[in-house]
VOGU-3710 file (C-alpha; in Angstrom, 3 decimals, decimal comma):
1> xxxxxxxxxx> -9,971/-14,932/7,619  -6,901/-16,760/7,515  -4,182/-16,608/9,846  -0,481/-17,798/10,165  2,664/-16,980/12,223  5,929/-16,111/11,568  9,381/-15,072/13,136  10,864/-12,374/14,787  12,393/-9,510/11,854  9,882/-10,890/9,007
11> xxxxxxxxxx> 7,384/-7,795/8,969  8,987/-5,446/6,276  10,241/-8,651/4,600  6,660/-8,817/4,079  6,179/-5,781/2,547  9,483/-5,647/0,409  10,558/-9,077/-0,570  9,785/-9,575/-4,317  11,780/-9,960/-7,325  11,656/-6,458/-8,894
21> xxxxxxxxxx> 11,646/-5,246/-12,133  14,453/-2,230/-13,079  13,721/-1,179/-16,654  12,560/-4,834/-17,683  15,408/-6,169/-15,539  14,782/-8,899/-12,731  16,545/-8,377/-9,640  17,385/-11,354/-6,910  16,578/-10,815/-3,515  18,866/-11,290/-0,653
31> xxxxxxxxxx> 18,149/-11,227/2,727  20,493/-11,235/5,415  23,161/-12,952/2,814  20,473/-15,603/1,978  18,786/-15,496/-1,518  14,662/-15,694/-1,581  13,423/-17,388/-4,882  10,031/-18,394/-5,820  7,837/-15,252/-5,019  5,081/-15,194/-7,469
41> xxxxxxxxxx> 4,252/-11,630/-7,452  6,161/-8,682/-8,657  6,004/-5,138/-7,492  4,446/-2,044/-9,528  5,804/1,396/-9,808  3,210/4,230/-9,419  4,221/7,711/-9,602  7,541/6,855/-8,053  6,808/4,265/-5,533  6,962/0,745/-5,495
51> xxxxxxxxxx> 3,980/-1,198/-3,808  4,418/-4,907/-3,175  1,570/-7,394/-3,168  0,798/-7,897/0,118  -1,196/-11,514/0,375  1,321/-13,231/-1,947  4,134/-12,149/0,433  2,613/-12,515/3,721  1,692/-16,185/2,818  4,792/-16,997/1,287
61> xxxxxxxxxx> 6,717/-15,682/4,653  3,633/-16,993/6,958  2,500/-13,881/8,742  -0,124/-13,550/10,966  -2,471/-11,438/8,426  -5,708/-10,264/8,490  -8,351/-9,049/5,785  -11,581/-7,416/6,065  -13,040/-6,270/2,849  -15,673/-4,358/4,381
71> xxxxxxxxxx> -13,342/-1,826/5,663  -10,959/-2,696/3,124  -7,995/-3,442/5,613  -5,172/-5,700/5,827  -3,608/-5,858/9,194  -0,664/-7,377/9,836  0,615/-8,671/13,187  3,926/-9,359/14,721  4,545/-9,677/18,367  2,919/-6,936/20,451
81> xxxxxxxxxx> 3,415/-4,903/17,225  0,166/-3,995/14,824  0,069/-2,468/11,482  -3,154/-1,559/9,933  -3,371/-0,108/5,847  -6,457/0,642/4,275  -6,816/0,528/0,285  -6,847/4,050/-0,972  -5,986/5,907/2,573  -2,390/7,464/2,804
91> xxxxxxxxxx> -2,665/6,990/6,736  -1,393/4,007/8,290  -1,667/3,155/11,717  1,305/1,614/13,456  0,596/0,336/17,353  -1,964/2,862/17,433  -0,105/6,017/16,019  -1,149/7,104/12,785  1,765/7,601/9,938  1,279/9,241/6,719
101> xxxxxxxxxx> 2,306/7,347/3,870  3,828/9,119/0,704  1,443/6,753/-1,345  -1,920/4,910/-0,830  -1,974/1,357/-0,755  -4,800/0,095/-3,691  -6,223/-3,074/-5,078  -4,349/-3,793/-8,720  -5,204/-6,869/-10,645  -7,047/-8,422/-7,642
111> xxxxxxxxxx> -4,278/-7,713/-4,946  -3,845/-5,864/-2,081  -0,626/-3,641/-2,864  1,462/-2,004/0,189  3,954/1,020/-0,338  7,678/-0,528/0,284  9,694/2,220/0,952  6,775/3,622/3,863  7,113/-0,007/5,470  10,997/0,485/5,431
121> xxxxxxxxxx> 11,183/3,516/7,048  8,547/2,286/9,444  10,554/-0,527/10,821  13,962/0,405/11,059  15,286/-2,030/7,851  18,393/-1,434/5,597  17,727/-1,484/2,015  20,661/-1,602/-0,804  21,196/-2,369/-4,398  24,398/-4,716/-5,250
131> xxxxxxxxxx> 24,798/-3,698/-9,404  27,425/-6,500/-9,620  24,541/-9,129/-8,649  21,678/-7,666/-9,865  20,258/-7,649/-6,167  18,091/-6,108/-3,699  20,346/-6,423/-0,447  18,412/-6,291/2,827  19,548/-6,258/6,546  17,558/-7,032/9,401
141> xxxxxxxxxx> 18,113/-4,784/12,726  20,847/-6,357/14,610  22,288/-8,899/11,256  23,790/-5,641/9,069  27,080/-6,993/8,211  28,906/-5,773/10,332  27,868/-1,753/8,775  26,439/0,680/10,729  23,524/0,457/8,854  21,674/-0,274/5,293
151> xxxxxxxxxx> 21,602/1,466/2,538  18,725/4,527/1,551  16,406/2,732/-1,406  14,627/5,237/-3,462  11,348/3,960/-5,307  11,822/3,083/-8,853  9,235/4,736/-11,143  7,739/3,828/-14,504  5,302/6,927/-14,630  3,785/6,113/-18,082
161> xxxxxxxxxx> 0,766/6,898/-19,575  -1,662/3,785/-18,249  -2,722/3,253/-21,593  -5,392/0,565/-22,043  -5,948/-1,297/-25,411  -9,641/-1,134/-26,515  -11,606/-4,267/-26,035  -15,142/-5,066/-27,002  -17,157/-7,959/-25,502  -17,905/-10,753/-27,979
171> xxxxxxxxxx> -20,965/-11,438/-26,386  -24,200/-11,125/-28,274  -25,345/-8,602/-25,443  -24,270/-5,918/-27,197  -26,506/-3,092/-24,717  -23,575/-3,301/-22,378  -21,271/-1,447/-24,053  -21,292/0,944/-21,171  -19,260/-1,555/-19,148  -16,423/-2,061/-21,378
181> xxxxxxxxxx> -13,345/-0,277/-21,480  -12,542/1,407/-25,039  -9,271/3,272/-24,981  -9,606/4,414/-21,269  -6,800/6,623/-21,233  -5,659/8,560/-24,388  -2,481/8,716/-26,206  -3,201/12,283/-28,068  -1,611/14,347/-25,396  1,591/12,280/-25,137
191> xxxxxxxxxx> 4,432/13,815/-23,350  7,972/12,828/-22,835  7,429/14,398/-19,324  3,739/14,260/-18,714  3,783/10,366/-19,350  7,380/9,946/-18,512  9,189/6,220/-18,455  12,072/6,544/-15,377  15,246/5,261/-16,212  17,338/3,449/-14,013
201> xxxxxxxxxx> 19,894/6,125/-12,868  18,766/6,814/-9,369  19,724/3,188/-8,585  23,191/3,236/-6,757  26,005/0,988/-7,070  27,289/-0,926/-3,721  30,182/-2,763/-4,496  30,890/-4,070/-1,151  28,369/-4,537/0,966  30,721/-3,193/3,936
211> xxxxxxxxxx> 30,107/0,289/2,872  26,540/0,610/3,338  25,706/3,771/4,660  23,509/4,887/7,566  19,845/4,895/7,376  18,183/7,902/5,869  21,315/8,951/3,961  20,567/10,120/0,517  22,824/8,169/-1,951  23,403/9,305/-5,581
221> xxxxxxxxxx> 24,791/7,821/-8,571  28,484/9,426/-9,400  27,341/10,726/-12,185  24,534/12,551/-10,570  25,691/15,880/-9,661  22,357/16,738/-8,227  22,632/18,415/-4,786  19,682/17,008/-3,419  15,571/16,808/-4,126  13,086/19,341/-3,884
231> xxxxxxxxxx> 11,675/19,240/-0,364  7,693/19,672/0,447  7,300/22,107/2,795  3,488/22,024/2,590  1,372/21,821/6,280  -2,086/21,953/4,980  -3,615/19,004/3,335  -5,615/19,591/0,250  -8,476/17,972/1,048  -10,621/15,825/-1,398
241> xxxxxxxxxx> -14,280/17,521/-2,128  -16,386/15,985/-4,864  -17,227/18,791/-8,032  -18,627/18,543/-11,293  -15,552/17,927/-14,010  -13,788/21,132/-14,200  -11,281/22,713/-17,179  -7,838/23,653/-16,499  -7,558/26,860/-18,447  -4,479/28,415/-17,733
251> xxxxxxxxxx> -1,197/28,574/-15,288  -0,046/32,063/-14,362  3,241/32,661/-14,514  5,675/34,063/-11,699  5,710/37,248/-13,922  2,021/37,471/-13,654  1,915/36,724/-10,111  4,572/38,486/-8,793  6,393/36,353/-6,872  8,358/32,906/-7,439
261> xxxxxxxxxx> 5,140/31,067/-7,482  3,184/29,493/-10,230  -0,760/29,616/-10,211  -2,946/26,594/-11,909  -6,352/27,866/-12,920  -9,591/26,054/-13,162  -12,950/27,365/-14,562  -15,224/26,054/-11,586  -14,312/24,254/-8,004  -11,433/21,165/-8,255
271> xxxxxxxxxx> -11,981/18,071/-7,053  -8,898/16,306/-6,488  -5,115/17,334/-6,201  -2,137/15,148/-5,447  1,408/15,607/-6,172  4,882/13,930/-5,659  8,227/14,151/-6,220  9,934/11,682/-9,028  13,505/10,586/-8,069  15,244/13,043/-11,037
281> xxxxxxxxxx> 13,872/16,206/-9,407  10,310/16,558/-11,613  7,445/17,519/-9,344  3,932/16,620/-10,915  0,950/17,915/-9,955  -2,272/16,061/-10,878  -5,611/17,740/-10,952  -8,351/15,032/-11,034  -11,540/15,570/-12,782  -10,167/17,923/-15,418
291> xxxxxxxxxx> -9,676/18,539/-18,787  -6,662/20,545/-20,206  -6,691/23,349/-22,411  -3,075/24,376/-21,684  -0,687/24,441/-24,479  2,191/21,853/-23,913  5,149/23,581/-22,677  4,629/26,912/-20,402  7,081/29,426/-20,156  9,740/28,680/-16,578
301> xxxxxxxxxx> 10,557/31,619/-15,393  14,643/33,093/-14,162  12,628/33,872/-10,832  12,318/30,543/-9,779  14,572/27,016/-9,423  12,516/25,418/-12,451  14,223/24,521/-15,888  11,203/23,632/-17,516  7,299/23,546/-17,168  5,077/21,130/-19,100
311> xxxxxxxxxx> 1,406/19,959/-19,188  -0,267/17,236/-20,903  -4,305/15,504/-20,712  -2,541/12,840/-18,663  -5,338/9,978/-19,008  -9,165/10,515/-20,189  -10,963/8,246/-17,992  -10,527/8,753/-15,239  -9,462/12,767/-16,666  -6,527/13,912/-14,671
321> xxxxxxxxxx> -4,757/16,764/-16,215  -0,943/16,461/-15,224  1,498/19,627/-14,824  5,240/18,860/-14,670  7,791/21,354/-12,883  11,601/20,478/-13,793  13,053/21,727/-10,399  16,794/22,721/-10,105  18,782/21,613/-6,695  16,669/21,016/-3,571
331> xxxxxxxxxx> 14,463/24,159/-3,313  11,739/23,916/-1,096  8,185/24,213/-2,358  4,808/24,570/-1,199  1,437/23,510/-2,965  -2,180/25,343/-1,930  -5,843/25,549/-3,061  -7,858/28,882/-2,841  -11,036/28,896/-1,167  -12,719/28,637/-4,096
341> xxxxxxxxxx> -11,092/25,629/-5,243  -10,311/27,240/-8,614  -6,683/28,245/-8,177  -3,736/25,414/-7,083  -0,616/27,602/-6,170  2,861/26,328/-6,736  4,984/28,155/-4,386  8,933/27,907/-4,675  9,422/30,709/-1,877  7,891/31,440/1,529
351> xxxxxxxxxx> 4,913/33,658/1,378  4,862/36,514/3,434  2,307/37,910/4,926  2,577/41,670/4,686  -0,780/42,777/6,022  -3,909/42,066/8,079  -6,943/44,740/8,444  -10,038/44,415/9,630  -13,293/45,633/8,805  -17,073/45,759/11,012
361> xxxxxxxxxx> -20,546/46,526/10,004  -23,640/46,168/12,124  -23,912/42,451/10,889  -20,268/41,263/10,202  -16,745/41,052/10,920  -14,221/40,992/8,249  -10,618/40,414/8,600  -8,535/40,811/5,269  -5,168/38,729/5,027  -2,652/40,051/2,711
371> xxxxxxxxxx> 0,380/38,153/1,163  2,805/37,653/-1,635  0,588/34,788/-3,004  -2,904/33,811/-2,033  -2,878/32,343/1,569  -3,322/28,430/1,723  -5,350/28,450/5,014  -6,846/26,274/7,233  -9,363/26,980/9,992  -9,806/25,308/13,228
381> xxxxxxxxxx> -12,447/25,969/16,065  -10,863/23,951/18,484  -10,477/27,327/20,935  -14,816/27,590/20,700  -16,483/29,865/21,913  -13,209/32,177/23,003  -11,066/32,287/19,744  -10,745/30,698/16,133  -7,297/29,818/14,648  -5,912/30,352/10,964
391> xxxxxxxxxx> -2,952/28,347/10,039  -1,588/29,742/6,811  0,553/27,069/5,052  4,250/27,988/4,239  4,514/31,159/5,891  5,845/33,888/7,416  4,372/36,643/9,411  5,506/39,873/8,592  2,211/41,889/10,037  1,313/42,629/13,652
401> xxxxxxxxxx> -1,725/41,646/15,660  -4,410/44,602/15,707  -8,110/45,185/17,155  -11,905/45,325/15,089  -13,136/48,636/15,708  -16,602/48,355/17,138  -16,685/44,402/16,263  -19,817/42,469/16,231  -18,272/39,280/17,612  -14,724/39,757/17,365
411> xxxxxxxxxx> -12,298/41,983/19,904  -9,039/41,565/18,410  -6,230/39,050/17,009  -3,156/38,210/17,656  -0,490/37,147/14,476  2,724/35,542/14,897  4,550/31,905/13,102  5,646/28,818/14,395  9,241/27,137/13,721  7,245/24,857/11,326
421> xxxxxxxxxx> 6,608/27,318/9,031  3,037/28,002/9,377  2,243/31,292/10,380  -1,364/31,697/12,656  -3,751/34,127/13,532  -5,992/33,963/16,682  -9,109/35,621/16,772  -10,885/36,088/19,969  -14,066/36,749/20,179  -16,004/39,056/22,875
431> xxxxxxxxxx> -19,756/38,166/21,650  -22,123/35,149/20,549  -19,578/32,208/18,599  -20,532/33,516/14,836  -20,409/31,689/11,406  -17,674/32,102/9,170  -16,802/31,786/5,455  -14,026/31,822/3,576  -13,219/34,208/0,192  -10,456/35,662/-1,685
441> xxxxxxxxxx> -9,225/38,317/-3,754  -6,224/38,522/-5,627  -3,608/37,700/-3,346  -5,833/38,598/-0,304  -7,612/35,723/1,836  -11,085/37,233/3,216  -12,505/35,778/6,481  -16,141/36,843/7,348  -18,035/36,507/10,571  -21,283/36,915/10,631
451> xxxxxxxxxx> -24,573/37,113/12,152  -26,842/34,091/11,319  -26,043/31,352/13,529  -26,054/31,339/17,254  -25,838/28,499/19,879  -24,036/26,165/17,421  -20,458/24,756/17,286  -18,701/21,597/15,813  -16,090/19,691/17,694  -13,841/18,814/15,246
461> xxxxxxxxxx> -12,008/15,672/17,635  -15,636/13,909/18,010  -16,900/14,912/14,577  -20,103/16,171/16,565  -22,310/19,213/15,935  -23,218/20,405/18,909  -26,490/22,797/19,977  -27,374/24,453/22,936  -31,031/23,345/24,457  -32,423/26,723/24,010
471> xxxxxxxxxx> -35,800/25,449/22,549  -38,086/22,497/22,933  -37,302/19,659/20,729  -38,341/15,804/20,838  -34,933/13,966/18,952  -37,330/10,940/17,842  -39,367/13,096/15,797  -36,217/14,543/14,008  -36,371/13,796/9,556  -33,752/12,724/8,020
481> xxxxxxxxxx> -33,037/13,305/4,421  -30,153/11,046/2,834  -29,291/13,090/-0,269  -25,753/10,605/-0,474  -25,486/11,239/-4,077  -24,697/15,015/-3,803  -22,998/14,599/-0,683  -25,647/16,653/1,282  -27,578/15,011/4,834  -30,503/17,368/5,919
491> xxxxxxxxxx> -32,276/16,784/9,678  -35,561/18,514/9,649  -35,898/20,727/12,900  -39,380/21,690/14,224  -40,371/25,521/14,012  -39,080/26,117/17,534  -35,336/25,591/16,359  -35,391/28,985/14,633  -33,608/30,578/17,538  -30,625/29,074/15,810
501> xxxxxxxxxx> -30,581/31,237/13,054  -29,958/31,219/9,373  -26,616/30,801/7,848  -23,428/28,441/7,033  -20,580/27,290/9,620  -17,937/26,166/7,560  -16,053/23,225/8,876  -13,460/21,641/6,234  -12,292/18,769/8,549  -12,374/16,089/5,865
511> xxxxxxxxxx> -15,551/14,536/6,487  -17,844/17,645/6,612  -17,426/20,711/4,780  -20,072/22,948/6,438  -23,210/22,887/7,666  -26,094/25,046/6,595  -29,344/26,044/9,067  -32,411/27,362/6,926  -36,060/28,001/7,375  -38,546/26,417/5,075
521> xxxxxxxxxx> -41,993/28,046/4,242  -43,729/25,488/6,449  -41,670/27,251/9,113  -39,446/23,624/9,268  -35,700/24,229/9,665  -33,239/22,747/7,645  -30,002/21,917/9,267  -28,168/20,307/5,910  -24,492/19,008/5,922  -22,496/19,085/2,838
531> xxxxxxxxxx> -20,020/16,649/3,127  -17,002/15,478/1,777  -17,756/11,772/1,327  -20,868/9,614/2,035  -21,763/9,808/5,489  -24,849/9,280/8,221  -25,801/11,613/11,085  -27,497/9,958/14,811  -28,843/12,575/17,095  -28,807/12,349/21,126
541> xxxxxxxxxx> -29,209/14,484/23,753  -27,545/15,543/27,183  -28,891/18,171/29,632  -27,163/21,103/27,828  -26,869/20,066/24,610  -28,385/18,362/21,665  -25,468/16,400/19,862  -25,013/15,637/16,089  -22,414/12,862/15,282  -21,325/12,235/11,793
551> xxxxxxxxxx> -20,803/8,074/10,453  -19,345/6,761/8,044  -21,865/4,070/6,946  -19,550/1,068/7,509  -19,741/2,120/11,408  -23,317/1,911/11,885  -24,205/-0,923/9,437  -23,160/-4,528/9,667  -23,849/-5,118/5,794  -23,470/-1,988/2,927
561> xxxxxxxxxx> -24,955/-3,218/-0,503  -24,698/-0,615/-3,673  -27,005/-1,179/-6,200  -25,913/-0,098/-9,793  -28,827/0,741/-12,145  -27,033/0,879/-15,333  -26,730/3,684/-18,151  -28,843/7,008/-17,657  -29,102/10,311/-18,991  -28,229/10,562/-22,937
571> xxxxxxxxxx> -27,165/6,586/-22,558  -30,542/4,655/-22,837  -28,513/1,294/-22,696  -29,971/-1,215/-25,148  -30,070/0,222/-29,067  -34,217/1,888/-28,970  -33,822/0,709/-32,634  -33,670/-2,749/-31,727  -35,358/-3,586/-28,965  -39,565/-4,502/-28,836
581> xxxxxxxxxx> -41,692/-1,991/-26,779  -40,894/1,031/-25,666  -39,087/0,851/-22,053  -35,778/1,517/-22,454  -33,102/-0,459/-20,605  -31,772/2,977/-18,589  -35,696/3,118/-17,170  -36,210/-1,093/-16,923  -33,097/-1,182/-14,400  -34,126/2,006/-12,393
591> xxxxxxxxxx> -37,426/0,730/-11,412  -36,010/-2,667/-10,305  -33,423/-1,050/-8,855  -35,809/1,035/-6,927  -37,736/-2,024/-6,128  -34,828/-4,079/-4,628  -34,199/-0,590/-2,224  -37,717/-0,966/-1,279  -37,296/-4,300/0,131  -34,149/-4,108/1,493
601> xxxxxxxxxx> -34,655/-1,496/3,684  -36,920/-3,524/5,360  -34,072/-5,165/6,947  -32,389/-2,669/9,775  -28,875/-4,380/9,355  -28,558/-3,268/6,146  -27,444/-0,155/4,471  -28,524/0,142/0,711  -27,009/3,071/-1,793  -27,673/3,325/-5,643
611> xxxxxxxxxx> -25,135/4,935/-7,859  -28,181/6,869/-9,429  -31,880/7,359/-8,544  -33,217/9,135/-11,577  -32,281/9,213/-15,265  -28,819/10,923/-14,688  -26,213/10,146/-16,417  -22,812/8,434/-14,155  -19,857/7,433/-15,666  -17,876/4,159/-14,679
621> xxxxxxxxxx> -15,171/5,558/-13,126  -18,003/7,339/-10,759  -20,033/4,105/-10,056  -16,645/2,301/-9,181  -15,546/4,988/-6,546  -18,907/5,349/-4,969  -19,006/1,849/-4,087  -15,143/1,501/-2,932  -15,702/4,796/-1,124  -18,221/3,588/0,777
631> xxxxxxxxxx> -16,472/0,562/1,710  -19,579/-1,500/0,477  -19,972/-5,327/1,061  -21,778/-6,313/-2,094  -22,116/-4,536/-5,342  -24,635/-5,236/-7,642  -25,269/-3,774/-11,281  -28,016/-4,075/-13,147  -28,889/-4,514/-16,556  -30,724/-5,769/-20,134
641> xxxxxxxxxx> -29,674/-7,676/-22,830  -29,772/-7,132/-26,301  -28,764/-9,150/-29,160  -28,286/-8,213/-32,929  -27,197/-10,139/-36,121  -23,373/-9,503/-36,707  -22,838/-5,619/-37,082  -26,161/-4,877/-38,024  -29,516/-3,105/-37,001  -31,262/-6,464/-37,154
651> xxxxxxxxxx> -32,343/-8,044/-34,172  -31,493/-11,562/-33,271  -35,108/-12,543/-31,833  -34,065/-15,875/-30,845  -31,536/-14,925/-27,904  -33,219/-15,359/-24,701  -32,706/-15,813/-20,760  -31,089/-15,094/-17,791  -27,295/-14,544/-17,025  -24,772/-13,154/-14,708
661> xxxxxxxxxx> -21,113/-11,835/-15,082  -18,580/-11,684/-12,452  -15,132/-10,785/-12,843  -12,334/-12,640/-11,091  -10,342/-10,062/-10,147  -12,641/-9,014/-7,780  -12,849/-12,805/-6,683  -9,311/-12,082/-5,963  -9,820/-8,833/-3,712  -11,984/-11,387/-1,301
671> xxxxxxxxxx> -8,384/-12,473/0,333  -8,590/-15,319/2,231  -12,511/-15,328/2,275  -14,811/-18,295/1,328  -16,910/-15,915/-0,551  -16,417/-14,118/-3,615  -17,651/-12,763/-6,483  -17,860/-16,262/-8,658  -20,172/-17,250/-4,997  -21,983/-14,042/-5,313
681> xxxxxxxxxx> -22,696/-14,634/-9,225  -24,176/-18,344/-8,652  -26,340/-16,705/-5,532  -27,950/-14,332/-7,708  -28,564/-16,598/-10,789  -29,844/-19,546/-9,133  -32,115/-17,076/-7,634  -33,457/-15,091/-10,913  -34,162/-18,173/-12,485  -35,882/-20,030/-9,301
691> xxxxxxxxxx> -38,500/-16,897/-9,205  -38,800/-16,638/-13,017  -38,164/-19,681/-14,627  -36,641/-18,168/-17,330  -34,121/-19,825/-19,585  -30,910/-20,114/-17,486  -27,868/-18,755/-19,524  -25,441/-19,249/-16,461  -22,538/-17,528/-14,773  -20,060/-15,359/-16,910
701> xxxxxxxxxx> -16,965/-14,439/-16,780  -16,295/-10,573/-17,745  -12,259/-9,625/-18,182  -13,415/-6,317/-19,531  -16,157/-5,291/-17,353  -14,996/-1,824/-15,600  -17,637/-2,152/-12,906  -16,793/-5,542/-12,026  -13,080/-5,052/-12,296  -12,540/-1,538/-10,630
711> xxxxxxxxxx> -14,849/-2,422/-7,325  -12,968/-3,508/-4,275  -15,530/-5,958/-3,136  -17,718/-9,123/-4,412  -19,398/-7,675/-7,802  -21,881/-8,765/-10,139  -23,628/-8,036/-13,440  -27,137/-8,831/-13,638  -28,865/-9,550/-17,277  -32,686/-9,366/-16,413
721> xxxxxxxxxx> -33,522/-10,217/-20,148  -33,624/-9,617/-23,789  -35,257/-6,666/-24,766  -34,930/-7,966/-28,437  -36,887/-10,855/-27,444  -40,809/-10,379/-27,994  -41,704/-12,836/-24,981  -38,990/-11,347/-22,895  -39,790/-7,770/-23,061  -43,637/-8,561/-22,309
731> xxxxxxxxxx> -42,406/-9,753/-19,279  -40,073/-6,969/-18,565  -42,621/-4,772/-19,043  -44,617/-6,794/-16,417  -44,822/-4,458/-12,895  -45,411/-7,996/-11,661  -42,742/-9,792/-13,501  -40,337/-6,906/-12,233  -41,444/-7,140/-8,568  -40,363/-11,092/-9,102
741> xxxxxxxxxx> -36,827/-9,721/-10,284  -36,486/-7,606/-7,466  -37,661/-10,195/-5,177  -34,774/-12,514/-6,625  -32,330/-10,138/-6,456  -33,057/-9,401/-2,900  -33,310/-12,952/-1,926  -29,481/-13,076/-3,561  -28,345/-10,345/-1,395  -29,775/-11,956/1,439
751> xxxxxxxxxx> -28,750/-15,479/1,302  -24,757/-13,371/-0,061  -24,482/-11,485/3,326  -25,277/-14,744/5,282  -23,127/-16,940/2,922  -20,328/-14,120/3,594  -20,896/-13,821/7,368  -20,772/-17,983/8,400  -17,308/-17,618/6,145  -16,067/-15,090/8,489
//
C-alpha cells in the first residue's frame, strides 16, 4: 500500500480537479486563482453524476491514500479526518459517520471513480463555472475571493446508451466465445429520452467571480424558467434482492390506479430498482435484470406533474429497462416496491392511509392497511418483545388506532405520522412473539402475525438471530449447509429444536430477507436463511440464548477466491463437432474446478466459492457480479481450448499447449499494490507447466474478455489444453491428468496469496 502526504485544504480537490469534458469541450481548472494543468485522467459522467478517478488525482496532489483490494475500499486521510469509500456502495464513512451518496463509486477502465458532488458537499468547498474562460472555479474554505461562498455546481451528464462495439478474439482458441462481448448493449430500442445525451444548459455563467452565491444555492441559466427540480421524498430504501430475470409487462396510469401515481408492473419479482433526477428534471427509473414489453411512449395523465412518459430497453447485457418521466416543476415524488416485488409505484402525491382494520382467528392476527396506492412499508423488530413498528413511506395517516378482538398475539395498534413524511403503526403484543409475513391486495398491504415460531427473534442492530435456550443442543455438532449460489444458508439443528415450531420470520434488513424453520422426515430441524447476498453464519451461546450471527465472507477469512468453471447449461464451450472424444469443455472445467475446491478447502484461511457447481447456465455479468459482491481476492476462470482452420468446422490438430489470459484493466485495479493480474497470470502459467510438462503458450493479454475486464480483483482465464488436439484430449479425459491440473491451480493460488500478502 502506498502512502504520501498532502497539505491542508486539498481533500476535495483530490476528488474534483481534473479537466472536465462538457459536450466535447475541455474545461480548465482554476483553484484559488491558480490554474492546474497536466492531470492525465478525465472524469466520467454516469446517470447525471460526475465521477473522478481517485488514484491519478490523489498521487498528483500527494495525498495520504490507502487502497484495500479485498474490501474494494479507498481511504483518504487528512489530519484527523478520514473518508472511506467502497466500490459499488452508496454509503461512505466520513469520520465514523455513514453518509449517503447519490451514486456509488465504481471501477471504470481500471480506475477507481469517486462521485464529485458528494465530496464537494461533504467538505464545504465552493465550485463555480466561468463561461468566458471555460473554466471550473474552485475556492477552498477561507479563500473564496471575498465572496460569501461558492457556486453550486450541478453534475453534468452524458446519459447515453453505452453501446459497445462488437469484438471478437482473433486467437485460434475459438472455444472461448462466451468470454467475449458481442454487442453488449442493444441499440434497437434507442429512444431520445431513455438514451439521452445531455446538453450543457445546466452550466451557469459566472461573468464575475465576486458574484458567487452562497453554498447550496440553486443556480439556473437565465434562459431556464423552471422553478426547481423534482424532489425525492422517499424514505424507505428499495433493497436489491437477486431474482431470475423478469419481464416488465405494462405501466398502470393514474386513471387506472385512481391517484396521482404510475405503477410499473413485472411478470415476476424484480431484483433491483435504481432512480435519479437529471438536471433537466427528468426522473429516470431503471429496472435491472428485466426485459421490456412496454411501448416507447406511455400516456401521461393531466392529474400528475408529468408531461411525457417514455420507456426503452436501456441495455441487454446487463438487461435494464428504463422508464423516464418528464416532471414539471419542483413536484415531490416517492418510489416504492410491493411486498411481492412485482410492482414499482412512482407516486407524485402523498399516499394517504385511509383505513386500518384487523382480523383474528384461532392461529393468526391480520392487519389490513388501505391507502390511495399500495403502501411502501418496512418493518422494524427493535421493539421486541413488546411491539413491532410498521413504517410507511411518503404517507399521511388518516386512520385511527384500534384493537384486535381476541388477538392471538397482538392486543392493539397505534397509528400516526412523523414530520419526515412517514406514517407509522405500532403493533403491541400481549402473547408470544409471532412470525409475520407481508402480502398485498390492490391498494392494501396485509400484515399477518401467525403461529409457527416461538422463542426466536432477530437483533437487527447486531445482525444476530437469537434463540431462547428452551432445549438442549451442542452447537459444535450443528451442520452448516452453504447453498450460496441460491442465497441460502441452512443450519441443521437436532430434533430437540422442534420446540421452536415451524414458520418463516421476515427480516429484510439488507443482509437477510427471511429465516425459515422446518422439520425434516428424520426429525432434524432446518433453520434456513434466505439472504440478500452471500453470507456465512457462526453460532455461539450465552447462558440464556443460542446466538447465530451473520458475516460477510471477507470478515471471517483472510483470503477469498472465486473459481469460475466456464460455459454451462446449453453452452457446451468448445464446439462438439470439432473436438476429439466425448468430454465437453463445460464438463471438463467443472470437474477440474471441483478438484481445486476440494484441495483449497484444506486451508482454513481460504474461503472458496464457485460461480456454478453443476451444469447450470450462468451469464457473464452474473459471474463478475458474484466475484465483485464477495470482494474476492482472486478470480480464476477455467476453460479448455479449441482451434479450427479459418471459419470452417475443420479442426486444427496442430494447435496445442497451455496458456493463461489476463486483462490490463484488472492489473490497474490493484492500485498501489505490487501484486496484480499480470503477476497472477505468470504464477498460474508457470505452475501449470511445471506440473504437466505441456507446451508453454505463455501469458496473453485479453482486452475483450468480459470476465477479466469487469472483475475488480486480480483475475485470470486458464486454458487447460486443446480439445481439438488428439493427444491433449486423451490427457484431459484422464482423471490423473485432471488432478495434476487441479494441483497446479491450487499451487498457483497459494503462491499468489503468499505473494500478494508480502506486497501489502
